[in-house]
LUMMARVO-474104 format. One line per 2 residues: number of its first residue (from 1); for each residue x, y, z of C-alpha. Coordinates in pm, 1 decimal, always signed. Layout:
<robas>
NUM> X:Y:Z | ...
</robas>
This chain:
<robas>
1> -2001.6:+2373.1:+1171.6 | -1822.9:+2137.6:+961.4
3> -1682.0:+2279.9:+651.2 | -1698.2:+1993.1:+496.1
5> -1854.5:+1916.8:+175.0 | -1825.0:+1701.0:-178.3
7> -1917.3:+1895.8:-472.6 | -1932.0:+1670.7:-788.5
9> -1857.8:+1871.9:-1132.0 | -1831.2:+1622.1:-1388.2
11> -1886.7:+1263.6:-1503.5 | -1758.6:+1175.2:-1785.1
13> -1941.8:+813.8:-1822.1 | -1862.3:+656.2:-1448.5
15> -1511.8:+874.9:-1425.0 | -1643.5:+1179.9:-1230.2
17> -1436.3:+1513.5:-1091.1 | -1516.0:+1685.0:-842.1
19> -1403.0:+1884.9:-504.2 | -1378.5:+1822.5:-111.2
21> -1390.0:+2133.0:+134.2 | -1249.1:+2134.5:+437.4
23> -1176.4:+2306.9:+723.5 | -808.6:+2353.1:+604.6
25> -856.8:+2365.5:+225.9 | -1032.3:+2237.9:-82.9
27> -922.4:+1868.0:-250.0 | -976.0:+1830.3:-598.7
29> -1046.8:+1515.8:-752.9 | -1001.9:+1243.0:-859.7
31> -674.5:+1295.5:-605.6 | -397.4:+1095.1:-464.4
33> -261.9:+1085.8:-110.8 | +95.9:+1096.0:+0.9
35> +110.0:+835.0:+298.1 | +282.0:+970.9:+607.3
37> +273.0:+705.1:+824.7 | +392.4:+858.1:+1155.2
39> +354.4:+1197.2:+1056.0 | +638.6:+1212.1:+782.4
41> +631.7:+1110.9:+417.6 | +935.2:+866.3:+330.9
43> +1220.2:+1005.9:+193.2 | +993.9:+1300.5:+127.7
45> +1038.0:+1640.2:+329.6 | +716.6:+1847.7:+332.5
47> +814.8:+2172.0:+152.3 | +857.0:+1926.8:-132.6
49> +540.4:+1793.5:-86.1 | +384.2:+2119.2:-83.1
51> +602.4:+2253.1:-391.0 | +440.0:+1940.8:-598.8
53> +101.6:+2084.0:-432.9 | -107.0:+1823.9:-333.0
55> -380.7:+1918.6:-142.3 | -403.0:+1604.3:+136.2
57> -176.2:+1366.7:+250.9 | -266.9:+1039.0:+509.8
59> -134.4:+956.3:+806.4 | -210.5:+635.3:+1054.7
61> -368.5:+631.4:+1378.0 | -201.7:+286.0:+1478.7
63> +145.3:+477.0:+1416.7 | +57.6:+750.5:+1512.6
65> +15.3:+600.2:+1879.2 | +258.0:+431.0:+1881.3
67> +501.7:+755.9:+1766.9 | +531.5:+982.1:+1850.3
69> +217.8:+904.3:+2075.1 | -74.5:+1086.6:+2149.2
71> +83.7:+1330.0:+2436.8 | +356.0:+1450.1:+2153.7
73> +85.1:+1564.0:+1948.6 | -135.9:+1730.9:+2187.7
75> +184.7:+1952.9:+2327.3 | +225.8:+2066.5:+1960.7
77> -179.0:+2138.8:+1925.4 | -225.4:+1850.3:+1686.8
79> -22.1:+1647.5:+1381.0 | -73.5:+1892.5:+1100.1
81> +122.0:+2168.1:+1317.3 | +377.4:+1921.2:+1464.3
83> +462.1:+1843.6:+1082.7 | +392.8:+2161.2:+952.2
85> +164.3:+2061.9:+663.2 | -137.3:+2348.4:+652.7
87> -363.4:+2118.8:+406.9 | -595.0:+1858.7:+492.9
89> -467.8:+1537.2:+670.4 | -715.9:+1221.7:+627.1
91> -621.0:+947.7:+906.4 | -701.1:+545.0:+843.8
93> -807.7:+412.6:+1189.9 | -540.9:+90.9:+1184.0
95> -769.8:-151.5:+1058.5 | -501.5:-267.7:+756.1
97> -244.0:-323.6:+1088.7 | -513.8:-493.1:+1266.5
99> -498.4:-748.4:+976.7 | -83.0:-696.7:+919.1
101> -11.6:-749.6:+1233.2 | -235.3:-1059.9:+1309.2
103> -0.6:-1228.6:+1477.9 | +44.8:-929.4:+1737.0
105> -343.3:-857.2:+1799.5 | -657.6:-1030.1:+1939.2
107> -1003.3:-941.6:+1777.9 | -1342.8:-899.9:+1968.9
109> -1646.8:-754.0:+1961.4 | -1539.5:-447.2:+2169.5
111> -1210.8:-385.6:+1962.9 | -864.3:-480.3:+1932.4
113> -578.3:-565.1:+2176.5 | -224.9:-571.5:+1995.9
115> +142.5:-579.6:+2108.2 | +343.1:-282.0:+2029.2
117> +571.8:-420.4:+1704.6 | +830.8:-155.9:+1861.2
119> +888.3:-255.5:+2261.9 | +605.4:-524.5:+2317.7
121> +354.9:-320.3:+2517.5 | -5.5:-345.8:+2493.0
123> -260.8:-107.2:+2308.0 | -659.3:-135.0:+2288.1
125> -846.8:+33.6:+2002.1 | -1220.7:+35.7:+2007.6
127> -1448.0:+184.9:+1753.1 | -1473.1:+507.9:+2030.3
129> -1123.8:+523.1:+2094.3 | -1015.3:+560.9:+1744.8
131> -1231.7:+843.3:+1702.3 | -1104.2:+1034.0:+1994.7
133> -747.2:+981.1:+1889.2 | -830.4:+1100.5:+1574.7
135> -947.1:+1360.1:+1710.2 | -675.3:+1410.4:+1907.9
137> -444.7:+1399.6:+1577.2 | -657.3:+1657.6:+1437.3
139> -741.5:+1509.1:+1135.5 | -991.5:+1632.3:+847.5
141> -1123.3:+1331.7:+746.1 | -1126.4:+1051.6:+969.8
143> -1265.5:+647.5:+896.2 | -1401.3:+414.2:+1132.0
145> -1201.8:+123.5:+1302.8 | -1301.8:-155.0:+1043.7
147> -1162.7:-532.1:+1017.4 | -974.7:-519.6:+663.6
149> -1053.9:-913.8:+568.7 | -740.8:-1083.3:+429.1
151> -726.9:-1262.4:+120.5 | -818.7:-1500.5:+68.9
153> -1103.5:-1613.9:+293.2 | -1379.1:-1850.3:+343.8
155> -1683.9:-1702.3:+309.0 | -1792.4:-1778.1:+607.2
157> -1467.9:-1575.3:+798.6 | -1537.9:-1305.9:+515.5
159> -1906.2:-1297.4:+608.9 | -1804.8:-1289.8:+999.6
161> -1548.9:-998.3:+948.2 | -1793.1:-802.0:+782.3
163> -2030.6:-810.5:+1028.9 | -1794.9:-755.7:+1315.8
165> -1712.0:-371.8:+1069.3 | -2074.5:-281.3:+1082.6
167> -2111.0:-298.0:+1441.2 | -1840.6:-70.6:+1465.3
169> -1919.0:+112.9:+1271.6 | -2258.9:+201.2:+1365.0
171> -2082.5:+263.2:+1744.7 | -1762.8:+474.0:+1590.6
173> -2071.6:+679.2:+1365.7 | -2296.2:+708.4:+1732.5
175> -1924.4:+858.7:+1868.0 | -1795.7:+1077.3:+1627.3
177> -2133.9:+1278.6:+1621.4 | -2148.2:+1295.6:+2035.9
179> -1809.1:+1462.3:+1993.3 | -1731.3:+1830.7:+2098.8
181> -1438.2:+1879.3:+1897.4 | -1468.5:+1632.2:+1609.5
183> -1264.5:+1649.7:+1234.1 | -1453.7:+1741.3:+953.4
185> -1604.8:+1429.6:+819.5 | -1590.6:+1086.6:+938.8
187> -1617.7:+797.6:+622.4 | -1768.8:+439.1:+668.0
189> -1594.3:+144.7:+481.0 | -1734.7:-193.1:+250.1
191> -1579.3:-482.7:+306.6 | -1691.7:-826.8:+252.9
193> -1354.4:-983.3:+76.2 | -1410.6:-1094.2:-363.5
195> -1778.3:-1226.1:-282.1 | -2059.6:-1007.2:-447.4
197> -2344.5:-1043.1:-208.4 | -2164.1:-926.9:+97.1
199> -1969.8:-657.0:-109.1 | -2352.4:-512.2:-151.5
201> -2472.7:-628.5:+191.3 | -2192.8:-390.9:+338.9
203> -2233.4:-104.1:+147.2 | -2601.6:-72.3:+163.6
205> -2595.1:-119.8:+545.6 | -2270.4:+115.8:+563.7
207> -2463.5:+363.0:+380.7 | -2768.1:+289.1:+626.3
209> -2581.7:+462.3:+880.1 | -2523.4:+800.3:+656.2
211> -2139.1:+882.7:+670.7 | -1986.2:+1175.5:+488.1
213> -1829.0:+948.6:+220.1 | -1741.6:+569.8:+183.2
215> -1416.5:+356.1:+133.7 | -1392.6:+55.0:-72.0
217> -1143.2:-120.9:+182.6 | -1012.6:-502.5:+186.5
219> -845.7:-452.9:-145.6 | -463.2:-472.9:-273.5
221> -448.7:-726.3:-8.7 | -289.8:-1010.4:-294.0
223> -640.2:-1020.8:-521.8 | -449.8:-901.7:-799.9
225> -554.6:-597.1:-1054.5 | -806.2:-778.4:-1259.7
227> -1000.4:-876.5:-919.5 | -979.5:-572.1:-752.5
229> -1148.4:-395.5:-1055.8 | -1434.0:-702.2:-1066.0
231> -1518.1:-636.9:-708.1 | -1540.7:-242.3:-772.1
233> -1738.2:-320.6:-1091.1 | -2024.9:-449.9:-877.9
235> -1973.8:-226.5:-546.1 | -1925.0:+102.6:-652.3
237> -2280.0:+134.6:-858.8 | -2412.5:+70.7:-482.4
239> -2260.5:+418.8:-324.7 | -2404.8:+759.7:-334.3
241> -2343.7:+953.4:-628.3 | -2311.1:+1220.1:-403.3
243> -2088.2:+1108.8:-172.1 | -1676.7:+1055.2:-192.8
245> -1579.0:+754.4:-293.5 | -1213.7:+632.8:-161.5
247> -1019.3:+292.8:-286.8 | -785.5:+222.5:-3.7
249> -437.9:+154.4:-65.3 | -394.6:+205.0:-409.7
251> -162.0:+155.7:-593.9 | -12.5:+124.5:-946.0
253> -107.5:+376.0:-1205.7 | -254.8:+110.2:-1362.3
255> -502.1:+64.6:-1050.7 | -588.7:+400.5:-1014.3
257> -671.0:+479.7:-1399.2 | -933.4:+175.7:-1371.1
259> -1053.2:+256.6:-1048.0 | -1140.5:+619.1:-1173.2
261> -1306.8:+426.6:-1486.6 | -1521.7:+268.5:-1179.4
263> -1634.9:+611.6:-1024.2 | -1342.5:+617.0:-766.0
265> -1209.9:+970.9:-628.5 | -916.0:+927.3:-395.4
267> -690.4:+684.2:-361.4 | -360.6:+611.4:-108.5
269> -58.8:+433.4:-129.4 | +291.3:+391.9:-29.9
271> +461.9:+269.4:-360.2 | +565.8:+599.7:-527.0
273> +769.2:+610.9:-199.0 | +894.3:+272.9:-122.4
275> +961.5:+160.7:-482.9 | +1174.4:+474.8:-546.7
277> +1393.7:+392.9:-236.6 | +1451.5:+95.7:-448.8
279> +1550.9:+274.1:-749.2 | +1201.8:+288.1:-948.4
281> +1119.6:+587.1:-1111.5 | +744.7:+618.0:-1282.9
283> +774.6:+812.8:-1608.3 | +519.7:+878.3:-1870.4
285> +650.9:+560.4:-2079.8 | +640.8:+337.4:-1760.7
287> +936.4:+223.5:-1521.4 | +1284.0:+262.1:-1520.8
289> +1493.9:+61.6:-1231.7 | +1795.5:+275.3:-1194.1
291> +2021.2:-4.3:-1044.1 | +2041.3:-140.3:-1373.1
293> +2375.9:-87.8:-1548.9 | +2271.8:+52.7:-1834.3
295> +2259.8:+386.6:-1681.0 | +2548.9:+395.2:-1518.9
297> +2683.2:+636.3:-1821.1 | +2400.4:+831.2:-1893.0
299> +2359.9:+1137.0:-1872.3 | +1983.8:+1238.5:-1944.3
301> +1735.2:+1354.8:-1673.2 | +1518.7:+1084.1:-1450.6
303> +1250.9:+1179.2:-1726.7 | +1279.6:+1356.2:-1997.3
305> +902.6:+1457.8:-2017.2 | +909.4:+1610.3:-1679.4
307> +931.7:+1949.1:-1569.3 | +993.1:+1859.6:-1266.9
309> +1333.1:+2044.2:-1197.3 | +1444.8:+1936.6:-836.4
311> +1469.7:+1529.2:-994.3 | +1580.9:+1676.1:-1367.1
313> +1884.3:+1824.8:-1236.9 | +2071.7:+1536.5:-1165.3
315> +2190.7:+1264.8:-1434.7 | +2027.7:+930.1:-1443.3
317> +2400.4:+841.0:-1432.7 | +2430.4:+1005.5:-1093.6
319> +2105.3:+855.9:-958.0 | +2233.2:+499.0:-1022.3
321> +2549.5:+610.6:-873.9 | +2356.4:+683.1:-577.5
323> +2115.2:+383.1:-525.8 | +2406.0:+125.2:-603.1
325> +2601.9:+288.6:-308.7 | +2294.4:+288.7:-83.7
327> +2294.7:+714.5:-39.4 | +1988.0:+817.3:+97.3
329> +1989.3:+1077.8:-194.1 | +1888.5:+865.3:-440.0
331> +1582.5:+727.3:-322.7 | +1485.3:+1117.8:-193.9
333> +1532.0:+1183.3:-565.3 | +1383.5:+919.1:-651.0
335> +1072.5:+942.3:-435.1 | +974.2:+1284.4:-451.6
337> +1015.3:+1242.9:-862.7 | +726.7:+955.2:-832.2
339> +494.4:+1185.5:-647.9 | +509.9:+1425.0:-897.1
341> +460.6:+1203.9:-1141.2 | +156.9:+1054.2:-957.4
343> -11.4:+1469.3:-886.6 | +49.3:+1480.2:-1249.1
345> -128.4:+1180.1:-1322.3 | -405.2:+1264.9:-1134.9
347> -447.2:+1625.8:-1291.9 | -427.1:+1502.2:-1652.9
349> -730.5:+1250.8:-1533.7 | -931.5:+1518.2:-1408.8
351> -822.7:+1774.8:-1722.2 | -962.2:+1480.3:-1931.7
353> -1271.8:+1415.5:-1715.6 | -1378.8:+1769.9:-1789.7
355> -1303.5:+1760.5:-2071.6 | -1525.8:+1450.7:-2186.0
357> -1184.7:+1304.1:-2313.8 | -1074.3:+1054.3:-2046.4
359> -1095.7:+737.6:-2272.5 | -860.7:+911.1:-2498.2
361> -650.1:+1004.7:-2233.4 | -647.5:+620.0:-2124.7
363> -617.8:+487.1:-2493.5 | -297.7:+702.6:-2444.0
365> -141.2:+620.1:-2115.6 | -170.6:+228.1:-2233.4
367> +32.0:+305.8:-2555.1 | +313.1:+537.9:-2463.5
369> +380.1:+219.3:-2161.9 | +330.0:-30.2:-2427.1
371> +562.5:+140.6:-2696.8 | +818.4:+248.5:-2431.7
</robas>
């Protein structure tokens, strides 16, 4: 029997804090999930993720099918054992790749046939085999296969895409509920692009299928911050209060704090590690670009307000040298620092909600960034 449960603990206006219980441990929300696309978080060893004390990470079904492959994962029992991570994993279904690799795939009602971007080999994703694949991967929370609608999309294209995702969601739920060795939970995904009536219809029909949690998909695909928040304002109120709300692929700190304001519970994004590899460090007072020459002789630690000893033992001048020299250590230091910043950011948001001071925290967040 699944140990999965979501407990909503506190609300401060629309912002929420809670706990997700899984067979591999609890997840305190609001939460951010580092992205381990192929069973590895880029530029960040798993022991550092443990030291930072993340509750959950995300991996991707599509990429794990290609590399390392399900046969290898089975040899190691599951993905957690393979990568030596003993806390929960959420797996995306590959729906985003259906959109981003559009030149390599063909969509039908049955599913998606795509060519590997690695070697050109042909693979098929269906709502049914994506469930079975995630059971093999051993994720604690799995997402249904959907078609992530690109932006911009015409109303007709968005509606067609949404209806296909709804059909797939029903098939995926049936397969999941009939699985013997299934994961702790399965989440549905709300689509509909930036059209209010489509979003509401998608939400209500997805809820009717009765998933364990609900994601808002198809955002952070080029529509911009303001439009994203606009979509959340009319979508999130349609989602059940007693289920997890997940905003997929988001994002920057300002995206997260505004989405929390609308009632979102969990997030994932490659930004902390991708930006880290390019020399951008997230700090209390904004973002530092360590490529800039002004840091060449700067002997201060990366972020004087941070208590993260791993990154603070190195000077800004040294990290600048590493980034300019294209030494991988530079990206590792900043990526780890950024993930520590994000974890502390989410912890501080949670504390602010619990104390009923979320709006004060939000005001201080913007003040610190504006005064930098």
